[in-house]
C-alpha positions as CSV (number, residue, x, y, z in Angstrom):
1,Q,-36.6,153.6,135.3
2,V,-38.9,150.8,136.3
3,Q,-38.0,147.4,137.8
4,F,-40.3,144.4,136.9
5,V,-40.3,141.2,139.1
6,E,-42.1,138.2,137.9
7,S,-43.4,135.2,139.8
8,G,-45.6,132.2,139.7
9,G,-43.6,130.1,137.7
10,G,-42.9,126.3,138.1
11,L,-43.2,122.7,137.0
12,V,-46.7,121.8,135.8
13,Q,-48.1,118.6,133.8
14,P,-49.5,118.9,130.4
15,G,-53.1,120.3,130.6
16,G,-52.6,122.1,133.9
17,S,-52.6,125.7,134.7
18,L,-50.5,128.4,136.3
19,T,-50.8,132.2,137.3
20,L,-48.1,134.3,136.7
21,S,-47.8,137.9,138.3
22,C,-45.6,140.7,137.4
23,A,-44.9,143.8,139.9
24,A,-43.6,147.1,139.1
25,S,-41.4,149.3,141.2
26,R,-43.6,152.1,140.3
27,S,-47.1,152.8,139.1
28,I,-47.1,152.0,135.2
29,F,-49.8,149.6,134.3
30,G,-52.4,151.9,134.0
31,V,-50.7,154.1,131.5
32,N,-48.7,152.1,129.5
33,A,-49.4,149.2,127.1
34,M,-47.7,146.2,128.7
35,G,-46.9,142.8,127.7
36,W,-46.0,139.4,128.7
37,Y,-43.1,137.7,126.9
38,R,-41.3,134.5,126.8
39,Q,-38.0,132.8,125.6
40,A,-37.6,129.2,125.2
41,P,-34.0,127.7,125.1
42,G,-32.2,128.7,121.8
43,K,-35.1,131.0,120.7
44,Q,-35.8,134.4,120.6
45,R,-38.0,136.2,123.1
46,D,-41.5,136.7,121.8
47,L,-44.7,138.6,123.0
48,V,-47.3,136.0,124.0
49,A,-49.9,138.6,125.3
50,G,-50.3,142.4,125.4
51,V,-52.8,144.8,126.9
52,S,-53.5,148.5,126.3
53,V,-55.9,151.1,126.9
54,L,-56.2,151.8,122.8
55,R,-55.8,148.1,121.7
56,G,-57.5,146.3,124.5
57,T,-55.8,142.6,124.6
58,R,-53.9,140.7,122.0
59,Y,-52.3,137.1,122.0
60,A,-50.0,135.1,120.0
61,D,-51.6,132.6,117.6
62,S,-50.2,129.7,119.6
63,V,-52.0,131.0,123.1
64,K,-55.4,132.2,122.0
65,G,-57.9,130.8,123.9
66,R,-55.6,129.5,126.8
67,F,-53.9,132.3,128.1
68,T,-55.4,135.4,129.6
69,I,-53.6,138.8,130.4
70,S,-55.1,141.0,133.1
71,R,-53.9,144.0,135.1
72,D,-54.8,145.6,138.5
73,I,-54.1,149.1,138.6
74,A,-54.8,149.6,142.2
75,K,-52.4,146.8,143.1
76,N,-50.1,147.7,140.2
77,T,-49.7,144.3,139.0
78,L,-49.7,142.4,135.7
79,S,-51.1,138.9,135.4
80,L,-51.0,136.2,133.0
81,Q,-53.5,133.1,133.4
82,L,-52.1,130.0,131.6
83,N,-54.4,127.2,131.1
84,S,-54.4,123.8,129.0
85,L,-50.6,124.1,129.2
86,K,-48.6,122.2,126.6
87,P,-44.8,121.3,126.6
88,E,-44.1,123.8,123.9
89,D,-45.1,126.5,126.6
90,T,-42.0,125.7,128.4
91,A,-40.0,129.0,128.7
92,V,-38.8,131.8,131.1
93,Y,-41.8,134.4,131.0
94,Y,-41.1,138.0,131.3
95,C,-43.3,141.3,131.5
96,N,-42.2,144.6,130.1
97,L,-43.8,147.5,128.2
98,D,-45.3,146.7,124.7
99,P,-43.2,147.4,122.9
100,P,-40.4,146.4,125.4
101,R,-37.7,148.5,126.6
102,N,-34.4,146.7,126.7
103,D,-33.4,148.2,130.0
104,Y,-36.8,147.2,131.7
105,W,-36.2,143.3,131.4
106,G,-36.5,141.4,134.8
107,Q,-35.3,137.9,135.8
108,G,-38.4,136.4,134.7
109,T,-40.2,133.5,136.0
110,Q,-39.5,129.7,134.5
111,V,-42.6,127.6,133.3
112,T,-41.9,124.1,132.7
113,V,-44.5,121.9,131.2
114,S,-43.7,118.1,131.5
115,S,-45.2,114.7,132.6
């Protein structure tokens, strides 16, 4: 069992930036494919960025060139750098395995992009 704790969300103006972090209850980021997901009100939860040893990094088309996923194995953290934010990026952001395990979802962190 693993518990993920996401942090770093907040309210930001369009064009702004945020850095999200994900901490895990045990060492996992170095051996598993990981992902950042988001869920907007009334929509399904989708993968926005993933990282793995075999596949490298991958991004949803809507965030390519704006978001960057990274992991620090020594610190056991997963990060997501969000740049050039748009109102449509507003959502709750979660980290999980890629593909995700339903019993590993954390509380997520809210990102709101609004002027």
